[in-house]
Each structure stands twice: as structure tokens, then as C-alpha cells.
C-alpha positions in Angstrom: -13.6 46.4 54.5 -13.9 42.4 54.6 -17.6 42.7 53.0 -16.0 44.6 50.1 -13.2 42.0 49.7 -16.0 39.2 49.7 -17.9 41.1 47.0 -14.7 41.6 45.1 -14.0 37.8 45.1 -17.4 36.9 43.8 -17.1 39.3 41.1 -13.5 38.0 40.0 -14.9 34.4 40.4 -17.8 35.2 37.9 -15.5 37.0 35.5 -13.4 33.9 35.3 -16.3 31.6 34.9 -17.5 34.0 32.1 -14.2 34.2 30.2 -13.7 30.3 30.6 -17.4 29.8 29.1 -16.7 32.1 26.3 -13.4 30.4 25.5 -15.1 27.0 25.5 -17.7 28.3 23.1 -15.2 29.9 20.9 -13.1 26.5 20.8 -16.1 24.5 20.0 -17.3 26.8 17.2 -14.0 26.8 15.8 -13.7 23.0 16.0 -17.1 22.8 14.3 -16.2 25.0 11.6 -12.9 23.3 11.0 -14.6 20.0 10.8 -17.3 21.0 8.2 -16.9 19.1 5.0 -18.4 21.7 2.8 -15.1 22.9 1.5 -13.2 19.9 1.1 -12.3 18.4 -2.4 -14.0 15.0 -2.9 -11.2 12.5 -4.0 -11.6 9.0 -5.1 -8.8 6.5 -4.6 -8.9 3.1 -6.3 -7.2 0.3 -4.5 -5.4 -2.5 -6.1 -7.2 -5.3 -4.4 -10.0 -5.8 -1.7 -9.9 -4.0 1.7 -7.3 -5.3 3.8 -4.4 -4.3 6.0 -2.4 -3.9 2.7 -4.0 -0.5 2.6 -3.8 0.5 6.4 -2.0 3.6 5.9 -4.8 5.0 3.6 -7.6 4.0 6.0 -5.6 5.7 8.9 -5.2 8.8 6.7 -9.0 8.9 6.3 -9.9 7.9 9.9 -7.4 10.1 11.7 -8.1 13.1 9.5 -4.8 13.4 7.7 -6.7 13.8 4.3 -9.0 16.2 5.8 -6.2 18.3 7.1 -5.0 18.8 3.6 -8.5 19.8 2.4 -9.4 16.4 1.0 -12.5 14.2 1.4 -11.2 10.9 0.3 -13.1 7.7 -0.5 -11.2 4.5 -0.8 -12.9 2.1 -3.4 -11.7 -1.6 -3.5 -10.8 -3.3 -6.6 -13.3 -5.0 -9.0 -12.5 -7.0 -12.1 -14.6 -4.8 -14.5 -12.6 -1.6 -13.7 -9.0 -1.6 -12.8 -7.5 1.3 -11.0 -5.5 2.5 -14.1 -8.6 2.4 -16.2 -10.5 4.0 -13.6 -7.9 6.9 -13.2 -7.4 7.2 -16.9 -11.3 7.5 -17.4 -11.6 10.3 -14.9 -13.8 8.0 -12.6 -11.0 8.4 -9.8 -8.3 11.0 -9.4 -5.7 8.6 -7.7 -5.0 4.9 -7.7 -2.8 2.2 -6.3 -1.2 -0.2 -8.6 1.8 -2.4 -9.0 5.0 -0.9 -10.5 4.7 -3.6 -13.3 1.3 -2.2 -14.1 2.4 1.2 -14.1 5.2 0.5 -16.5 3.2 -1.6 -18.9 0.7 1.1 -19.1 3.4 3.8 -19.6 5.1 1.8 -22.1 1.9 1.5 -24.1 1.5 5.4 -24.2 -1.0 5.7 -21.2 -0.2 8.9 -19.3 0.0 7.5 -15.7 2.5 8.8 -13.2 3.7 7.3 -10.0 3.9 9.8 -7.2 5.0 7.6 -4.3 6.0 3.9 -3.7 4.3 2.2 -0.7 6.0 -1.4 -0.8 9.7 -0.9 -1.8 10.3 -4.4 -1.3 8.0 -6.9 -3.2 6.0 -9.1 -1.0 6.1 -12.0 -3.6 7.3 -15.3 -2.2 7.4 -19.1 -2.7 6.3 -21.1 0.3 6.4 -24.7 1.1 5.4 -27.0 4.2 7.9 -26.9 6.9 8.6 -30.6 6.8 9.2 -30.6 3.1 12.9 -29.6 3.3 12.1 -27.1 0.4 13.7 -24.1 1.7 15.4 -22.4 -1.5 14.6 -22.2 -5.3 17.2 -24.8 -6.1 15.1 -27.5 -4.1 12.1 -26.9 -6.6 13.7 -29.4 -9.0 11.5 -32.6 -9.3 8.7 -30.9 -7.5 5.2 -29.5 -8.3 5.2 -25.8 -8.1 2.0 -23.8 -8.0 2.1 -20.4 -9.7 -0.5 -17.5 -9.5 -0.7 -16.6 -13.1 -0.9 -13.4 -15.0 0.6 -11.0 -12.4 3.7 -9.9 -10.8 3.9 -13.3 -8.8 4.5 -15.2 -12.1 7.0 -12.4 -13.5 9.1 -12.5 -10.4 9.1 -16.3 -10.2 10.4 -16.5 -13.7 12.8 -13.7 -13.3 14.1 -15.5 -10.3 14.6 -18.9 -11.8 16.3 -17.3 -14.9 18.7 -15.4 -12.7 19.6 -18.4 -10.8 19.9 -20.4 -14.2 17.6 -23.0 -12.9 16.1 -25.5 -15.6 12.3 -25.0 -15.3 11.8 -28.0 -17.6 12.7 -30.2 -14.7 9.9 -28.7 -12.6 6.2 -29.3 -12.9 4.6 -26.0 -12.8 0.9 -25.8 -12.4 -1.6 -22.9 -12.0 -2.9 -22.1 -8.5 -5.4 -19.8 -7.0 -4.8 -17.2 -4.0 -6.1 -19.2 -1.0 -3.2 -21.6 -0.6 -5.4 -24.7 -0.7 -3.4 -26.4 -3.2 -0.3 -26.6 -0.8 -2.7 -27.2 2.3 -4.4 -30.3 0.5 -0.9 -31.7 -1.0 -1.6 -31.0 -4.6 1.6 -29.0 -4.8 4.7 -29.0 -3.0 5.5 -25.4 -3.4 3.1 -22.6 -3.9 3.8 -18.8 -4.7 1.8 -15.6 -3.7 2.4 -12.8 -1.3 4.1 -13.0 2.2 1.4 -10.9 3.8 -1.4 -13.4 2.9 -1.0 -16.9 1.7 1.6 -18.2 3.8 -0.5 -17.2 7.0 -3.5 -19.0 5.5 -1.5 -22.3 5.8 -0.5 -21.4 9.3 -4.2 -20.9 10.1 -4.8 -24.3 8.7 -2.5 -25.9 11.4 0.8 -26.3 9.4 4.0 -24.4 9.5 5.7 -23.1 6.4 9.1 -22.1 4.9 9.2 -18.8 3.2 11.4 -17.8 0.2 11.2 -14.2 -0.4 12.1 -13.7 -4.1 13.5 -10.3 -3.4 16.3 -11.9 -1.5 17.3 -13.5 -4.7 18.0 -10.4 -6.5 14.6 -9.8 -8.3 12.6 -7.0 -6.9 9.7 -4.9 -8.2 8.2 -2.0 -6.4 4.7 -3.2 -5.4 2.0 -0.8 -4.4 2.4 2.6 -6.0 0.4 5.6 -5.5 -0.4 7.2 -8.7 -2.4 9.9 -10.8 -2.3 11.1 -14.5 0.2 13.4 -16.1 -2.7 16.0 -16.6 -3.5 16.0 -12.7 0.2 16.2 -11.9 0.6 19.2 -14.2 -2.7 21.0 -14.0 -3.6 20.5 -10.2 -0.4 20.2 -8.4 -1.5 21.4 -5.2 -4.0 18.5 -4.9 -1.5 16.0 -5.9 0.7 17.3 -3.2 -1.9 17.3 -0.5 -2.7 13.7 -1.4 0.9 12.5 -1.2 1.5 14.5 1.9 -1.6 12.8 3.7 -0.8 9.3 2.4 2.7 9.6 3.6 1.4 10.8 7.1 -1.1 8.1 7.2 1.5 5.4 6.6 3.9 6.8 9.2 1.3 7.0 11.8 0.2 3.4 11.1 3.6 2.0 11.3 4.3 3.9 14.7 0.7 2.7 16.0 0.0 -0.6 14.6 -2.9 -1.4 16.9 -4.7 1.7 15.9 -4.0 0.9 12.4 -5.7 -2.4 12.6 -8.6 -0.8 14.5 -9.1 1.6 11.5 -8.5 -1.2 9.0 -11.3 -3.4 10.6 -13.7 -0.7 9.8 -13.3 -1.7 6.2 -12.7 -5.5 6.3 -15.7 -7.7 6.2 -14.4 -11.1 5.2 -11.4 -11.7 7.4 -10.4 -11.9 10.9 -8.5 -9.3 13.0 -5.8 -11.9 13.6 -5.3 -12.2 9.8 -5.2 -8.6 9.4 -2.6 -8.1 12.0 -0.3 -10.7 10.4 -0.7 -9.0 7.1 0.1 -5.5 8.7 3.2 -7.1 10.6 4.8 -8.5 7.4 4.0 -5.6 5.4 5.7 -2.9 7.6 9.2 -4.0 6.9 8.6 -4.0 3.3 7.3 -0.7 3.3 9.5 1.1 5.9 12.8 -0.5 4.8 14.9 1.7 7.3 17.3 2.7 4.2 15.2 5.5 2.8 12.0 7.6 3.7 8.6 6.4 3.4 7.3 6.6 -0.3 10.7 7.2 -1.9 11.7 5.6 -5.2 14.5 5.9 -7.6 15.7 5.3 -11.2 17.4 2.2 -10.6 14.3 0.7 -8.9 12.1 1.6 -12.0 14.8 0.3 -14.3 14.7 -3.1 -12.6 10.8 -3.2 -13.0 11.4 -2.5 -16.8 14.1 -4.9 -17.2 12.1 -7.8 -15.7 9.1 -6.9 -17.8 11.1 -6.7 -21.0 13.0 -10.0 -20.2 9.7 -11.7 -19.8 8.4 -10.1 -23.0 5.5 -8.4 -21.3 6.6 -5.1 -22.9 8.1 -4.9 -26.4 10.2 -1.8 -26.0 12.0 0.3 -23.4 11.4 3.8 -22.4 13.0 6.5 -20.4 11.7 5.2 -17.1 11.7 8.9 -15.6 8.7 9.2 -17.7 6.8 6.8 -15.3 7.4 8.6 -12.0 8.1 11.9 -10.4 9.8 13.0 -7.2 8.3 16.5 -7.2 5.8 15.9 -4.5 7.7 13.5 -2.3 10.7 16.0 -2.4 8.2 18.7 -1.2 6.9 16.5 1.6 10.2 15.9 3.1 11.0 19.8 2.9 8.1 20.6 5.0 
């Protein structure tokens, strides 16, 4: 009787091992089939600038598989001066892009059929900044000083809008053109410089100097910054792809904000000309501008877009006003947050 029990025990153990082996084989095969790229939709996403933590959520969505989960094989392409994201998307070279809300509105006013589908930076990162020991801590302190302005972009637009709103006489300020590396403030050729809180002020700190930060949004002038967009035609004829792209991008940013160290790990797979320390600073200063704590990630509204249009119109960057609801759609975000 004991011998029979021993044999039965061996058979049961063998059966359990067999079942376990089959289960392992099944899971491995299923995982392999799931991870195959053959039926993923190839998508190109054009970025509005060079590879950096400004786009950490997109890198996370690629590296952590959020795009893949939605059936997309996404390639991010950094900015180049010969082919802007809006031009590339309109020409069919890319299906999606990231651009400033000012660029979207200017294009839309000119009759170009671009459509914003999610806002990344709800608060503009545009700032003025000065050396800590200068005593320049507010726009009113610019009077009689040399102020460096990054020209031809939203830095300049928001600077002018802020000074106009505060009724500061710009004729009493010496305004000069500066680049994007903060060198003019570092070497003393300007008293105040302008740029983005996520980049230039940290370059001054890395040069061994402390800075004062003046965030222009704090003075009532704000424009949505990075905006995920596509074309009217894409939104109308391939809404399922736009929905998948929106969902995965929001998931990528949500994960990045909740796991900042991993987000930087993924970012550094793309960054080749900057240090991890600088990218960590960029991400830490970006996060509160993206996740403001007042609304859900990606959300936008008519008042935000109207403010963009008003600033551009007042600065004579557009010659007419349109119904801003033509520039964006909430269709895809609404579906994301119903899921």
C-alpha cells in the first residue's frame, strides 16, 4: 500500500511539472506574439525642439510600451529648422506633431487645417531672469536696464504682452537680442535675460551664479506651450488612431510625473548633448507647469485658446480673429477620461 502511495506521489508531481511547463510555454508564446511589431501602425511624431526632458512623457510612452499597447509604433523626430512640425504634418511626412499654441493659432488663422488634441504645458515656461545680486525681481525693475530678448517666438510675444499689460514704458529699457544659452547674462552684457524656466536659468546656475526668476504667467500673460496636434483630415477620417495616440501620450506623461527617475532614465536614451543633472532640472521644473493640479493632464478650454489669440492679435502677429473652437477638439481627451 505504501509503495502504491509513493508511485502515485511521483505521478502527481510529474503531472504538476508538466502542467507548469506547458503554462510557462503558453505565456512565453503569448508574450512573444503580443510584442510582435508586425501589426503595429507606424506613426511619426515631430517634436518642437531638440531631444530633452521637455518631451519626457513621449519617451516614456515609447519605452514603457504605452504606444504599443494602443497598437502604435511611434518614432519621435526632433526639430530641424528646415521642416517645422506643422509643415511636416501638413505635408503628410508625420501624422502628429508638438508645437506651441501660438504656432497652432497662427497656422489656423492662415487657413491651415491643424487641430490641437491635447495641451502638455498648461502654464507657459517663459520667464525673465536676472542675477540674484542684481535686485531685479519684477518687471518694473527693468526700467533703465539692458534686457535680452529671444526674438521671433513666444518668449518675445509674452514679454511684450506682459510689459503692455503692466503699462511699463519700454522706451526706457534697452532691449537687445540674445540667444538661448544665457551667455549674455553670464558675461554681464545684459542685466536681465529671457527664455524658458526649464532651461536657461539653470545654465546660469551651472555657471556658478544664482538667479531671480520672473515667470510671465504670474503677471497675467499665459499661452499654452507644447500642444499635441494633427490635421483636421486625420481627426475626421482616422479618429481611432488619434484616440490611441492621445491615450498613450497622456498615459506616458502620467507615468513620467509619478516616476520621475524612470522618466529621466528613458529621456537619457535620446539625449546626447546634455547632462543628466540638467535634464533632471528641466523635468522637475516642467512637471508643475504640465500637471497644475487644477485639471486633468492634457485638458484645454476655450478661455485658454482665446487668451492665445488675443495676445497674438494685440501683437499684430495675426490680422484677424477666428472662432478658436476651430483650432482644437476635446473629442479625444473626453474619451480618454471616460475610459
